N, C-alpha and C positions, 0 to 999 in steps of 0.2 A: 769720516773723521769725528770723533766723540769730543765733545766739549764737557769739562767738569763744571757742574752748577756752582754758583756762587755760594759761599758758606750760608748766607741768610736763606737763600731758596732752598738749600739743603736742609736746614734746620726747620724751615716751614713744613716740608715735605715729610720729615720724620715726625713732627708733631702731629701732622693729619694722619700718619700711619699708626700713630699711637691712639689717636682718637677712634679711628676704625675698629682697630683691634678691641679697644675697651668697650666699644658698643655692645659687643657680644651679637651683631647681626650678620656675621660673615659665616660662610660654610667653612667646614675644616680646611679644605683645599685652598680657599681664598685667604684665610687667617695665616695658614703658612707660607703663601706667597707673599703676603704683606710682611710677615715677620722676617722672611729672608731678605726682601728688599730693605727693611728697617736696619738690619744687622749690616748689610753692606753699606749702606748709607751712613751708619753710624762710624764704621770704620773708615770711610772716606772723609767725615768731617774730623775724626780724630787726627788723621794724616794731615788734613789742612792746618789744624792746630798746632801740631808739632812743628810743621815748616814754618809758620808764623812765629812760633817761639825760637826757632833756630835763627831767623832773620832778626829777631830782636837781639839775640845774643850776639850776632855778627855785628849789629850796630853798636851795641854797647862796648865790644871789645876794640874799639877804635884807639889808635896810639895818643898817648897824652891826654887822655880823658874826652878827646874829640868823637864826636858821632860821625861815622862814615858807612856807606853802604858797599859791601864787596859781594861779588858773586858767591853763591852758598857752596858751589864746588871749591872756591878757594878760600874757605873759611880760615886756614892756617894764616898766622901773621905771616907777612912777608915784608923784609926791609930792604 
C-alpha cells in the first residue's frame, strides 16, 4: 500500500531535487532520473492543491452563507 507524502514533505523533496539538478554534479542518467521524479512530484503536488481548492469551494458554497463541509463526491447542492 502506497501512501502519498504530505504536501510539505513533497515540496521539500522537490526543492532538494532542483538543488541536485542545479549543482551540475550528476551524470546524465542520474539527472534524467531526478528530473522525471521531479515532474511526477510536481504533478502530484498540483493535484493536492487542486483538491484543496475544491474543498474550499465546497465549504464556501454552504447555504445561507454558512460554512459547512460536504464530501467532495457530493459537491452538488442538495436540499
